[in-house]
C-alpha positions in Angstrom: -14.6 -6.0 24.1 -13.0 -9.7 23.4 -9.4 -9.6 22.4 -8.8 -10.3 18.7 -6.3 -13.2 17.7 -3.8 -11.2 15.6 -2.5 -8.3 15.8 -3.9 -5.3 13.7 -2.2 -4.1 10.2 -3.7 -0.9 10.3 -6.0 1.2 12.4 -8.1 4.6 12.7 -8.6 6.4 16.1 -11.4 8.7 16.6 -13.7 10.6 19.2 -16.0 10.4 15.9 -19.7 8.5 16.9 -20.2 4.6 16.0 -22.3 5.5 13.6 -20.1 7.7 11.8 -16.9 5.1 11.9 -19.3 2.5 10.7 -20.7 4.2 8.0 -16.8 4.9 6.5 -16.3 0.4 6.5 -19.7 0.5 4.0 -18.0 3.1 1.9 -18.1 2.3 -2.1 -14.1 3.1 -2.4 -13.5 0.2 0.0 -10.7 2.2 1.9 -12.4 0.5 5.2 -14.5 -2.3 4.3 -13.8 -5.3 6.4 -12.4 -3.1 9.5 -14.1 -3.7 12.7 -15.2 -1.1 15.0 -13.9 -1.7 18.5 -14.5 0.6 21.5 -12.0 1.6 24.2 -12.2 2.4 27.6 -12.1 6.3 26.9 -13.7 8.6 24.5 -11.6 6.7 21.5 -13.4 4.3 19.3 -10.9 2.3 16.4 -11.6 0.9 12.9 -8.9 -1.9 13.4 -7.8 -4.2 10.0 -6.4 -7.3 11.0 -6.1 -8.6 7.7 -2.4 -8.1 5.7 -1.9 -5.6 3.5 -0.3 -2.2 2.5 0.3 0.3 5.1 -2.4 3.3 5.1 -2.1 5.6 2.0 -2.9 8.6 0.8 -6.5 8.3 0.3 -7.0 6.8 4.3 -5.3 10.2 5.4 -7.6 12.3 3.7 -10.4 10.6 5.1 -8.9 10.9 8.4 -8.7 14.6 7.6 -12.1 15.5 6.6 -12.8 13.3 9.8 -11.0 15.5 12.1 -13.1 18.5 11.1 -16.0 17.3 13.3 -14.0 15.7 16.1 -13.3 16.8 19.8 -9.9 15.6 19.4 -7.0 14.7 17.3 -7.6 11.4 14.4 -5.1 9.0 14.0 -4.0 6.6 11.3 -2.0 4.2 12.4 0.1 1.1 10.6 1.4 -1.5 12.9 4.0 -3.3 10.7 7.5 -4.0 11.9 8.9 -2.6 9.5 6.9 0.0 8.3 5.4 1.6 11.4 3.7 4.9 11.1 1.8 7.6 12.8 -0.7 10.0 10.8 -2.0 12.6 12.7 -5.1 15.2 11.5 -6.5 18.1 13.9 -9.5 20.0 13.0 -9.6 19.2 9.5 -5.8 19.6 8.6 -3.2 16.8 8.6 -0.9 17.6 11.5 1.9 14.6 11.0 2.7 12.1 9.2 6.0 10.7 11.2 7.3 7.0 10.2 10.4 4.9 11.6 11.9 6.9 14.4 10.6 9.8 14.4 7.0 8.3 15.1 6.2 7.9 18.8 5.3 3.9 19.4 1.7 3.2 18.1 0.8 0.2 20.4 2.0 2.5 23.3 -0.4 5.1 22.0 -3.1 3.0 21.5 -3.1 1.9 25.1 -2.6 5.9 25.9 -6.1 6.2 24.6 -8.2 3.3 26.4 -7.5 0.8 22.7 -5.1 -1.7 24.1 -8.1 -4.0 23.6 -7.3 -4.2 19.9 -4.0 -6.5 20.5 -4.4 -9.7 21.5 -3.5 -10.7 25.1 0.8 -11.3 25.5 2.4 -14.7 25.9 3.8 -15.3 29.2 6.9 -16.3 27.2 8.5 -15.8 23.6 6.9 -18.0 20.9 10.1 -17.9 19.1 14.3 -18.9 19.4 17.1 -18.3 17.2 20.6 -20.2 17.3 23.0 -18.6 15.7 25.9 -20.9 15.0 30.0 -20.2 15.6 28.9 -16.5 17.2 29.3 -14.6 20.3 26.6 -12.3 21.8 28.7 -9.5 21.1 29.0 -10.0 17.1 25.1 -10.4 17.1 24.5 -7.5 18.9 26.8 -5.5 16.3 25.0 -6.9 13.6 21.3 -5.7 14.5 22.0 -3.0 16.5 21.0 -0.6 14.1 17.8 -2.7 13.4 17.1 -3.1 17.5 17.2 0.4 17.8 14.9 1.1 14.9 12.2 -1.0 15.7 12.2 0.0 19.4 13.0 -3.9 20.7 14.9 -5.6 23.5 16.4 -9.1 21.9 17.8 -11.1 24.7 20.8 -13.0 23.8 22.8 -15.6 25.6 25.9 -17.9 25.0 25.5 -21.1 23.9 28.7 -22.6 24.1 30.3 -21.8 20.6 26.6 -20.5 19.6 24.2 -17.9 20.5 20.7 -18.1 21.8 18.2 -15.2 20.7 14.4 -14.6 21.8 12.1 -11.4 22.3 10.2 -11.3 25.0 6.6 -12.1 24.1 6.9 -11.3 20.4 8.4 -13.3 17.8 11.4 -12.8 16.0 10.3 -11.8 12.0 13.7 -10.3 10.5 16.2 -10.8 12.9 17.2 -14.1 12.2 17.7 -13.2 8.1 19.5 -9.8 9.0 21.6 -11.9 11.9 23.1 -14.7 9.0 23.4 -12.0 6.1 26.3 -10.0 7.9 27.8 -12.9 10.3 27.7 -15.2 7.1 26.7 -18.3 9.2 23.9 -20.4 9.9 20.6 -19.6 12.2 18.0 -22.0 13.5 14.8 -20.0 13.6 12.1 -21.3 15.9 8.1 -20.6 15.7 5.2 -22.2 17.4 2.3 -21.7 14.9 -1.0 -22.7 15.7 -0.9 -26.0 14.1 2.2 -26.8 14.1 6.2 -26.4 15.2 8.2 -25.2 12.5 12.5 -24.3 12.3 13.7 -22.5 9.2 17.3 -23.2 8.7 19.0 -20.0 7.2 22.5 -19.2 5.5 23.6 -16.2 4.3 20.5 -14.5 4.6 18.5 -16.8 2.6 16.1 -19.2 3.7 17.7 -23.4 2.7 15.5 -25.5 4.4 12.2 -25.8 6.8 11.1 -28.7 9.2 8.4 -28.9 10.6 5.8 -31.0 12.9 3.6 -32.3 12.7 3.8 -31.5 8.6 1.1 -29.0 7.4 0.2 -27.4 4.4 2.3 -24.4 5.3 6.0 -26.5 4.8 4.5 -26.8 0.6 7.3 -25.1 -1.6 9.8 -25.4 1.2 13.2 -27.5 1.1 11.7 -29.7 3.7 13.8 -31.6 6.5 13.6 -34.3 8.9 15.2 -33.3 11.5 17.3 -30.2 13.4 20.1 -31.3 15.5 19.5 -34.6 15.5 16.1 -34.4 16.9 12.5 -34.6 16.0 10.4 -33.2 18.2 9.2 -29.9 19.5 10.9 -30.2 22.9 14.0 -31.8 21.7 15.1 -29.5 19.4 14.4 -26.5 21.9 16.6 -28.5 24.5 19.1 -29.1 21.9 19.3 -25.4 21.2 19.8 -24.7 25.1 16.5 -23.2 25.6 15.5 -23.4 29.7 13.0 -26.4 30.6 10.6 -23.3 31.9 11.4 -21.3 28.5 10.1 -24.8 26.5 7.1 -25.5 28.5 5.4 -21.7 29.3 6.2 -20.7 25.4 2.7 -23.5 24.8 3.0 -26.1 22.8 0.9 -25.2 19.2 -2.3 -27.4 18.5 -2.8 -30.9 17.2 -4.7 -30.5 13.9 -8.2 -31.8 13.8 
């Protein structure tokens, strides 16, 4: 199985035959149209959707419940959204549990336990985004986002950089954290993202994006209030150095591909 380039949005895990699961992708109600059938290392197969969209709904749960009547093990419907992680479990034709947020086991851990880790892209050796919280302490940032971190089960790395704080997540982008910190601390946050074709920096004040720097400039920046430099720098390496990112992390995070 080849590794995908994006994280899945929703998936169905079952011990059903590949023929049965493939048939679900051809249903007229389009519940699973576009989903990819993927085989893991064990008995479980997966129908995986990589397109952005809503988490699974009652129609999907009903399909999982009916499917579980003919499966040897539980059938799982999983949503992988950062703000809406959810696992629905059906077995022997009945709904066993429908757990969200703090009540749910980690969806990615469940997939790996079922031998389906291949539905995820390979992890980057270093984080792909950083944030610089201006005029703040590590303790203040920890207090501002503590509940969000606990709910999402993630560990945010924070280090003081003079009067500012540098933050990053290992092998993940920062998601909503820059906005949360900016809004709660009423301060400016610089948030970098290494995208496939460019390097971008969002400037956030009091929880709202007020500017975007992008190099090279692509259609991604259309509609944003674009700015020409960050901390007096105009290159990816220069900006990351000015933010206080270690040289090793600048190199290992990887330089985006040039546009063709």
